[in-house]
Every structure is written in structure tokens, then in C-alpha cells.
C-alpha positions as CSV (number, residue, x, y, z in Angstrom):
1,X,-19.0,-159.9,-114.9
2,X,-18.6,-157.9,-111.8
3,X,-18.4,-154.4,-113.5
4,X,-21.7,-155.1,-115.3
5,X,-23.5,-155.9,-112.1
6,X,-22.2,-152.7,-110.4
7,X,-23.2,-150.6,-113.4
8,X,-26.7,-152.2,-113.3
9,X,-26.9,-151.1,-109.6
10,X,-25.7,-147.6,-110.5
11,X,-28.3,-147.4,-113.2
12,X,-31.1,-148.5,-110.8
13,X,-30.0,-145.9,-108.2
14,X,-29.7,-143.2,-110.8
15,X,-32.3,-140.5,-111.1
16,X,-31.6,-140.2,-114.8
17,X,-30.5,-143.4,-116.6
18,X,-30.3,-141.6,-119.9
19,X,-27.6,-139.2,-118.6
20,X,-25.7,-142.2,-117.2
21,X,-25.8,-143.9,-120.7
22,X,-24.7,-140.7,-122.4
23,X,-21.8,-140.3,-119.9
24,X,-20.7,-143.9,-120.5
25,X,-20.9,-143.5,-124.3
26,X,-18.8,-140.3,-124.1
27,X,-16.2,-142.1,-122.0
28,X,-16.1,-145.0,-124.4
29,X,-15.5,-142.6,-127.3
30,X,-12.7,-140.9,-125.3
31,X,-11.0,-144.2,-124.6
32,X,-11.2,-145.3,-128.2
33,X,-9.6,-141.9,-129.2
34,X,-6.7,-142.6,-126.9
35,X,-7.7,-141.2,-123.5
36,X,-5.8,-143.0,-120.7
37,X,-7.7,-145.7,-118.8
38,X,-8.1,-145.1,-115.1
39,X,-8.3,-148.8,-114.3
40,X,-4.9,-150.6,-114.4
41,X,-6.5,-154.0,-114.9
42,X,-7.4,-153.2,-118.5
43,X,-4.5,-153.6,-120.8
44,X,-5.7,-152.3,-124.2
45,X,-8.4,-149.7,-123.4
46,X,-8.9,-148.8,-127.0
47,X,-9.9,-152.3,-128.0
48,X,-11.8,-152.9,-124.7
49,X,-13.3,-149.5,-124.4
50,X,-16.7,-150.6,-123.2
51,X,-15.2,-152.9,-120.6
52,X,-12.9,-150.2,-119.4
53,X,-15.6,-147.6,-119.2
54,X,-17.9,-149.9,-117.2
55,X,-15.0,-150.7,-114.8
56,X,-14.3,-147.0,-114.3
57,X,-18.0,-146.1,-113.6
58,X,-18.5,-149.2,-111.4
59,X,-15.5,-148.2,-109.2
60,X,-16.7,-144.6,-109.0
61,X,-13.7,-143.2,-110.9
62,X,-15.9,-141.2,-113.3
63,X,-18.6,-138.9,-112.1
64,X,-21.5,-137.4,-114.1
65,X,-23.8,-134.6,-113.2
66,X,-27.6,-134.6,-113.3
67,X,-29.1,-131.1,-113.2
68,X,-31.3,-130.5,-110.2
69,X,-33.9,-128.7,-112.4
70,X,-36.5,-131.4,-113.3
71,X,-37.9,-129.4,-116.2
72,X,-34.5,-128.9,-117.9
73,X,-35.0,-129.1,-121.7
74,X,-38.8,-128.8,-121.4
75,X,-40.3,-125.8,-123.0
76,X,-43.4,-124.5,-121.2
77,X,-46.0,-122.3,-123.0
């Protein structure tokens, strides 16, 4: 599975794997709700939403942002 291997590489290079997972989950939900698939190879993106999302991320068609502030979400006293 080529897309899976590329997503694994993307995950290893990512500074925040949690945000990558959240972005992929959000894209899967969007595809299941009828969003158009950006990869023409996937015929039924609602049924194959995970496969479609992985293909989109592995080809660099979907970008996600990681905030530059390392303490984001951390409350300091």
C-alpha cells in the first residue's frame, strides 16, 4: 500500500503527529459527508474515505498547520 507508506513517512517527519491524525480524521469525516475527493483514482470516496484521505495527504494535496508556539494549550501558573 503505497499511500500508507508515504503517510508513515509524513508522520515520522511531522513535529506533531497528533495534529496530523486530527487533520486526517477531519478529512475522512468530510469525505464521508460528501466532500469531493481530490484524487481521481478513488471511485467511491464515501465508502473508501480512509483510503482517499491517505492518498490525498500522501500526495501533498491536503495541508495542515502546526502552530509555532510550543506551549500552545499549556497553562502556566
